[in-house]
C-alpha positions as CSV (number, residue, x, y, z in Angstrom):
1,M,3.8,10.5,-39.8
2,Y,4.6,13.8,-38.2
3,L,4.8,15.2,-34.8
4,A,1.7,17.3,-35.4
5,D,-0.3,14.1,-35.8
6,V,0.5,13.2,-32.1
7,L,1.0,16.4,-30.0
8,D,-0.6,19.9,-29.8
9,N,1.5,23.0,-30.4
10,K,2.5,23.6,-26.7
11,S,3.8,20.0,-26.4
12,Q,5.6,20.1,-29.7
13,A,7.4,23.1,-28.6
14,L,8.4,21.5,-25.3
15,I,9.6,18.4,-27.1
16,A,11.6,20.5,-29.5
17,E,13.1,22.4,-26.6
18,L,14.1,19.2,-24.8
19,A,15.3,17.2,-27.8
20,G,16.7,20.0,-30.0
21,D,17.1,18.7,-33.6
22,Q,17.6,15.0,-32.4
23,L,14.0,14.1,-33.1
24,N,14.8,13.7,-36.9
25,V,13.6,10.1,-37.2
26,S,14.9,9.6,-40.6
27,N,18.5,10.0,-39.3
28,Q,18.1,7.7,-36.3
29,S,20.3,4.6,-36.1
30,S,19.8,1.4,-34.1
31,R,22.4,2.7,-31.7
32,T,20.0,5.4,-30.7
33,Y,17.4,2.9,-29.7
34,E,20.1,0.8,-27.8
35,A,21.2,3.8,-25.9
36,L,17.6,4.7,-25.0
37,E,16.9,1.2,-23.9
38,Y,20.0,1.2,-21.7
39,L,19.1,4.6,-20.3
40,M,15.6,3.4,-19.5
41,S,16.8,0.2,-18.0
42,V,19.2,2.0,-15.6
43,S,16.7,4.6,-14.7
44,E,13.9,2.0,-14.0
45,R,16.3,0.0,-11.7
46,S,17.3,3.0,-9.8
47,I,13.7,3.9,-9.3
48,L,12.6,0.6,-8.2
49,N,15.6,0.1,-5.9
50,R,14.9,3.4,-4.1
51,S,11.2,2.7,-3.7
52,S,12.0,-0.8,-2.2
53,R,14.9,0.6,-0.2
54,T,17.3,-2.1,-1.8
55,A,19.7,0.4,-3.5
56,G,23.4,-0.5,-2.9
57,P,26.3,1.9,-2.8
58,M,27.2,1.2,-6.4
59,D,23.7,2.1,-7.6
60,L,23.0,5.2,-9.7
61,H,20.5,7.6,-8.3
62,V,18.8,8.6,-11.6
63,P,16.3,11.6,-11.5
64,H,12.6,10.7,-12.3
65,E,12.6,13.2,-15.1
66,L,15.3,11.4,-17.0
67,F,13.1,8.1,-17.1
68,Q,10.1,10.2,-18.1
69,L,11.9,11.9,-20.9
70,A,13.6,8.8,-22.2
71,S,10.1,7.1,-22.2
72,I,8.6,10.0,-24.2
73,Y,11.6,10.2,-26.7
74,M,11.6,6.4,-27.2
75,S,7.8,6.2,-27.8
76,L,7.9,9.1,-30.3
77,L,10.9,7.7,-32.2
78,E,9.1,4.4,-32.7
79,I,5.7,5.8,-33.8
80,L,7.1,8.5,-35.9
81,S,9.5,6.2,-37.8
82,P,9.1,6.5,-41.6
83,S,8.5,2.6,-41.6
84,T,5.7,2.7,-39.2
85,G,2.2,2.3,-40.9
86,N,-1.3,1.4,-39.7
87,G,-1.4,-2.3,-39.8
88,A,-2.1,-4.8,-37.1
89,N,1.6,-5.1,-36.1
90,N,1.7,-1.3,-35.8
91,E,-1.3,-1.3,-33.6
92,I,0.8,-3.4,-31.1
93,L,3.6,-0.9,-31.5
94,F,1.2,2.0,-30.7
95,K,-0.2,0.2,-27.6
96,N,3.4,-0.7,-26.4
97,A,4.2,3.1,-26.8
98,V,1.3,4.0,-24.6
99,A,2.2,1.2,-22.1
100,R,5.8,2.5,-22.0
101,L,4.5,6.0,-21.1
102,D,2.1,4.7,-18.5
103,R,5.0,2.8,-16.9
104,A,6.8,6.2,-16.5
105,I,3.7,7.7,-14.8
106,I,3.2,4.7,-12.5
107,L,6.8,4.4,-11.4
108,T,7.4,8.2,-11.0
109,G,4.1,9.8,-10.5
110,G,4.7,12.0,-13.6
111,D,6.3,14.7,-11.5
112,R,7.4,17.6,-13.7
113,F,6.3,16.1,-16.9
114,A,2.9,14.7,-16.0
115,D,1.0,16.9,-18.3
116,L,3.4,16.1,-21.2
117,L,3.2,12.4,-20.6
118,E,-0.6,12.6,-20.6
119,D,-0.7,14.7,-23.7
120,V,1.6,12.3,-25.7
121,I,-0.6,9.4,-24.6
122,K,-3.8,11.2,-25.8
123,G,-2.1,12.1,-29.0
124,I,-1.2,8.5,-29.8
125,Q,-4.7,7.3,-28.8
126,D,-6.5,10.0,-30.8
127,S,-4.3,9.4,-33.9
128,Y,-3.8,5.7,-34.0
129,L,-5.9,3.9,-31.2
130,P,-9.5,5.4,-31.5
131,L,-12.2,3.9,-29.3
132,E,-15.6,2.9,-30.7
133,S,-18.0,5.4,-29.3
134,V,-20.7,3.7,-27.3
135,P,-23.3,5.7,-25.3
136,V,-22.5,5.2,-21.6
137,S,-26.2,4.8,-20.8
138,S,-26.6,1.8,-23.1
139,T,-23.5,-0.1,-21.8
140,M,-23.0,-3.1,-19.6
141,A,-22.5,-2.1,-16.0
142,L,-19.6,-3.4,-14.0
143,M,-22.2,-4.8,-11.6
144,Q,-25.9,-5.1,-11.3
145,R,-27.1,-3.2,-8.2
146,S,-28.7,-5.5,-5.7
147,E,-30.6,-4.8,-2.6
148,P,-28.6,-5.2,0.7
149,S,-29.2,-8.6,2.3
150,M,-28.8,-7.0,5.8
151,S,-29.1,-3.5,7.5
152,P,-25.8,-1.8,7.2
153,S,-26.1,-0.3,10.6
154,S,-26.4,-3.6,12.3
155,V,-23.9,-5.7,10.3
156,T,-21.1,-7.1,12.3
157,S,-18.2,-9.4,11.3
158,V,-17.9,-12.8,13.0
159,L,-14.9,-11.5,14.7
160,A,-16.3,-8.1,16.0
161,S,-18.6,-7.1,18.7
162,N,-19.8,-3.7,17.8
163,P,-20.9,-1.5,14.8
164,V,-18.9,1.5,13.7
165,P,-20.7,4.5,14.8
166,S,-22.8,6.3,12.0
167,I,-23.2,10.0,12.4
168,P,-24.4,13.1,10.4
169,A,-21.7,14.9,8.5
170,P,-19.9,17.1,11.2
171,S,-18.9,20.6,10.6
172,L,-15.1,21.0,10.4
173,S,-14.9,22.6,13.8
174,S,-17.0,19.8,15.2
175,F,-14.8,17.3,13.4
176,Q,-11.7,18.7,14.9
177,R,-13.1,19.1,18.4
178,E,-15.2,15.9,18.8
179,H,-14.7,13.3,16.0
180,S,-11.1,13.3,14.7
181,R,-9.8,10.6,17.2
182,H,-12.3,7.8,16.5
183,P,-13.7,6.0,13.5
184,F,-17.2,6.9,12.2
185,V,-19.3,6.5,9.0
186,I,-21.3,9.1,7.2
187,K,-24.0,7.5,5.2
188,S,-24.5,8.8,1.6
189,Y,-21.8,11.3,2.0
190,A,-20.8,11.1,-1.7
191,Y,-24.4,10.7,-3.1
192,D,-24.1,13.7,-5.4
193,W,-20.6,12.9,-6.8
194,P,-20.6,12.7,-10.6
195,A,-18.9,9.1,-10.0
196,L,-22.3,8.0,-8.8
197,N,-24.4,9.9,-11.2
198,D,-23.8,11.2,-14.8
199,H,-20.1,9.8,-14.9
200,P,-20.9,6.4,-13.4
201,W,-17.9,4.4,-12.2
202,S,-20.2,1.4,-12.3
203,S,-20.2,1.6,-16.1
204,L,-17.8,-0.5,-17.9
205,E,-17.9,1.6,-21.0
206,Y,-17.3,4.9,-19.1
207,L,-14.2,3.5,-17.4
208,R,-13.0,2.2,-20.9
209,Q,-13.5,5.8,-22.3
210,V,-11.7,7.5,-19.4
211,G,-8.6,5.4,-19.9
212,G,-8.7,4.7,-23.7
213,R,-6.9,2.0,-25.6
214,G,-3.4,0.7,-24.8
215,R,-3.4,1.9,-21.0
216,V,-1.9,-0.4,-18.4
217,V,-2.5,-0.4,-14.6
218,P,-0.6,-2.2,-11.8
219,V,-2.8,-5.1,-10.4
220,E,-2.2,-7.5,-7.5
221,V,-2.6,-11.2,-8.6
222,G,-3.8,-13.5,-5.8
223,S,-6.2,-13.1,-3.0
224,D,-3.9,-12.3,-0.1
225,Y,-0.6,-10.4,-0.2
226,R,0.6,-12.4,2.9
227,T,0.8,-15.7,0.9
228,S,3.7,-16.9,-1.3
229,G,1.6,-17.0,-4.5
230,W,0.7,-13.4,-4.5
231,T,2.4,-11.2,-7.0
232,Q,2.0,-7.8,-9.0
233,E,2.0,-7.0,-12.7
234,L,1.1,-4.5,-15.2
235,M,-2.1,-5.3,-17.1
236,D,-4.0,-3.8,-19.9
237,W,-6.8,-1.5,-18.6
238,E,-9.5,-2.9,-20.8
239,E,-8.6,-6.5,-20.2
240,F,-8.6,-5.8,-16.4
241,L,-12.1,-4.2,-16.5
242,T,-13.4,-7.2,-18.6
243,S,-11.9,-9.7,-16.2
244,V,-13.2,-8.2,-12.9
245,S,-16.6,-7.8,-14.5
246,K,-17.0,-11.4,-15.2
247,P,-18.6,-13.9,-12.6
248,A,-16.2,-15.3,-10.1
249,D,-14.3,-18.3,-11.3
250,A,-12.1,-20.3,-8.9
251,S,-9.9,-21.4,-11.8
252,R,-8.8,-17.7,-12.5
253,P,-6.4,-15.9,-10.1
254,K,-8.1,-12.9,-8.3
255,L,-7.2,-9.6,-9.8
256,Y,-7.1,-6.5,-7.6
257,L,-6.2,-2.9,-8.5
258,A,-5.2,-1.8,-4.9
259,Q,-3.6,1.4,-3.3
260,H,-2.9,2.8,-6.8
261,S,-3.0,6.6,-7.8
262,L,-5.4,5.9,-10.6
263,L,-7.0,9.4,-10.4
264,R,-3.4,10.8,-11.1
265,Q,-3.0,8.4,-14.1
266,F,-6.5,9.0,-15.4
267,P,-7.1,12.8,-14.5
268,A,-10.7,12.8,-15.7
269,L,-11.7,10.5,-12.8
270,R,-10.6,13.2,-10.4
271,S,-13.3,15.6,-11.6
272,D,-15.8,12.9,-10.9
273,M,-15.3,13.2,-7.2
274,E,-14.7,15.9,-4.5
275,I,-12.0,15.8,-1.9
276,P,-13.6,15.6,1.5
277,L,-13.1,18.9,3.4
278,Y,-11.9,17.0,6.5
279,V,-8.7,16.5,4.6
280,Y,-7.8,20.1,5.1
281,S,-8.8,20.3,8.8
282,A,-5.3,19.6,10.2
283,P,-6.6,17.5,13.0
284,E,-4.4,16.9,16.2
285,P,-2.7,13.5,16.1
286,P,-4.2,10.8,18.5
287,D,-2.6,10.5,21.9
288,D,-1.7,6.8,20.9
289,W,-0.1,7.8,17.7
290,G,2.4,10.6,18.6
291,S,4.6,9.8,15.7
292,Y,2.1,11.0,13.1
293,K,3.4,13.0,10.1
294,P,1.2,13.8,7.0
295,P,2.2,12.7,3.6
296,M,5.4,14.2,2.3
297,N,4.1,15.4,-1.0
298,D,3.1,19.0,-1.8
299,E,-0.6,18.4,-1.2
300,K,0.1,16.5,1.9
301,L,-2.5,14.1,0.5
302,V,-2.4,10.7,-1.2
303,I,-5.4,9.6,-3.1
304,N,-5.7,6.0,-3.9
305,A,-8.2,3.8,-5.9
306,W,-9.1,0.2,-5.0
307,L,-11.1,-1.8,-7.6
308,G,-11.7,-5.5,-7.4
309,P,-14.2,-8.4,-7.8
310,Q,-16.4,-9.9,-5.1
311,Y,-14.6,-11.2,-2.0
312,T,-11.4,-9.2,-2.7
313,M,-9.9,-8.8,0.7
314,S,-7.3,-6.5,2.5
315,P,-6.2,-8.2,5.6
316,A,-6.2,-6.4,8.9
317,H,-3.5,-3.7,9.0
318,F,-2.9,-0.2,10.1
319,D,-1.7,2.9,8.2
320,P,0.2,5.9,9.5
321,Y,-2.3,8.5,8.2
322,F,-5.7,9.9,8.8
323,N,-8.0,8.3,6.2
324,C,-11.3,9.3,4.5
325,F,-12.4,6.2,2.6
326,V,-15.3,6.5,0.2
327,Q,-17.2,3.6,-1.2
328,V,-18.3,4.4,-4.7
329,V,-19.4,1.1,-6.3
330,G,-20.7,-2.0,-4.7
331,R,-20.7,-2.9,-1.0
332,K,-17.7,-3.6,1.3
333,T,-17.5,-4.9,4.9
334,V,-14.9,-3.0,7.0
335,W,-13.5,-4.4,10.3
336,I,-11.8,-2.1,12.8
337,A,-9.9,-2.3,16.0
338,P,-8.2,0.4,18.1
339,P,-4.3,0.8,18.4
340,S,-4.5,-0.2,22.1
341,V,-4.9,-3.9,21.0
342,S,-1.9,-3.9,18.7
343,D,0.1,-6.3,21.0
344,S,-2.7,-8.9,20.5
345,M,-2.9,-8.6,16.7
346,Y,-0.2,-11.1,16.0
347,A,1.6,-8.9,13.5
348,S,3.4,-10.5,10.6
349,G,7.2,-10.4,9.9
350,E,9.3,-7.4,9.5
351,N,8.6,-6.7,5.9
352,I,4.7,-6.4,6.7
353,G,4.9,-5.6,10.3
354,N,1.8,-3.5,10.1
355,T,-0.2,-6.5,9.0
356,S,-1.9,-9.1,11.2
357,Q,-1.7,-12.9,10.7
358,V,-5.3,-13.3,11.8
359,D,-8.1,-13.7,9.3
360,V,-10.6,-11.3,10.9
361,F,-13.4,-12.6,8.5
362,A,-13.0,-16.3,9.5
363,E,-16.2,-18.0,10.3
364,D,-14.7,-20.5,12.7
365,T,-14.5,-18.5,15.9
366,A,-13.5,-21.4,18.1
367,R,-10.4,-22.2,15.8
368,V,-9.5,-18.5,15.9
369,A,-9.7,-18.6,19.7
370,Q,-7.5,-21.6,19.8
371,Q,-4.9,-20.4,17.4
372,W,-4.8,-16.7,18.4
373,P,-6.1,-16.6,22.1
374,E,-5.0,-13.0,23.0
375,F,-6.9,-11.9,19.8
376,A,-10.0,-13.6,20.9
377,K,-9.7,-12.3,24.4
378,R,-8.7,-8.7,23.9
379,V,-9.4,-7.6,20.3
380,I,-12.9,-9.2,19.4
381,P,-14.7,-7.4,22.3
382,Q,-13.4,-4.0,21.1
383,A,-13.6,-4.6,17.3
384,M,-16.2,-3.0,15.3
385,S,-17.6,-3.6,11.7
386,F,-19.8,-2.0,9.2
387,L,-21.2,-2.7,5.8
388,L,-20.4,0.3,3.4
389,E,-22.6,1.0,0.6
390,P,-22.2,3.3,-2.5
391,G,-21.8,6.9,-1.3
392,D,-20.8,6.0,2.3
393,M,-17.6,7.5,3.8
394,L,-15.6,5.8,6.6
395,F,-13.1,8.0,8.6
396,L,-10.2,6.4,10.3
397,P,-7.5,8.0,12.5
398,P,-3.8,6.8,12.0
399,G,-2.9,3.5,13.8
400,W,-6.3,2.0,13.8
401,W,-6.3,-1.7,12.6
402,H,-8.7,-2.2,9.8
403,A,-9.6,-4.9,7.1
404,M,-11.8,-4.8,4.1
405,R,-13.9,-7.4,2.2
406,S,-15.8,-6.7,-0.9
407,E,-19.3,-8.3,-0.9
408,E,-19.6,-7.7,-4.6
409,L,-17.5,-5.9,-7.2
410,S,-16.2,-2.9,-5.6
411,F,-14.7,0.5,-6.4
412,S,-13.4,2.7,-3.5
413,V,-11.3,5.8,-3.1
414,S,-9.1,6.5,0.0
415,F,-7.8,10.1,1.0
416,W,-4.7,9.8,3.3
417,F,-3.8,13.0,4.9
């Protein structure tokens, strides 16, 4: 096997520049692998500690680029080894190589070497992990579209008293002047996105093709991140799609791809949608959220994907950013309350202080009133809800409490700005 089997000329040149003559796989010893494994372990621990703010004074601060390059180098050494063939065991090796590169993307965002990581993954997939080509139009959908059981404009949660206002799409000047300080919904905002048309995110086969074989994604395991049984893990993309497209089964833990930069990991998805222009309007921060600062990345924008089965729930919480939230597949009930009721939301402990202990989708209103009296007295009269359908966009200012519940298998995209 040769480097040309995996990479295009541009990527080969970059690898040669970074690694020099060291990528002569016939001369590599086991000590090279041991050194790389150690380097990756130290790099990963440094990245995870920094992201969780648990780094101690003796911890190394390893650059993201070092972890990315070690991941690329290790994967290429393995797949280009003279002993590597094309048997079943080697298919596992190829998938592990792709998963290692995905882990580098997930933990670091790709940064400087995002394009190279993606190119190496594509090269491995094209050469050693081809997908069977199945026409998207003839494939099983993630979900069968059903007619709404209730009018979206009149839906209210049990613990809300008002609908979220639904308005025609405002101009940028009108948005800045009149609408940027309160939530609203624009019906069918994304009706012409490719994701709802010829590149359907509702298609299991299309999503398989976008990722390809061997890809892994971070998923939440469990129905509620406030509970002790909740955890996170990396899961094979194809296995995740198969799992969430199956009918609900109480014996299986609920899986949820939540708040993940999937469109950065799978760049083809980004061309299936359009960033809402409101993201670039630089709205004034609300009076009750004076500490507002936009995301710190170059774009001042964070795009996250949310994909999960029926009844997946995000408990009531608030975020520090403006948010354009677009529903792409399935229907989702949203619950919203203003920042002014924060002292009656019964926030959780210090680790998740932006999250309420109250189940805002509870059906037993009397029990909620008994357990959380201030919530029942102050929050419910001001709370709003709405049933989002495919193509709808919800706008939220920073600091507003909100909760989400999928009424069927659901795929959404949020734009924090």
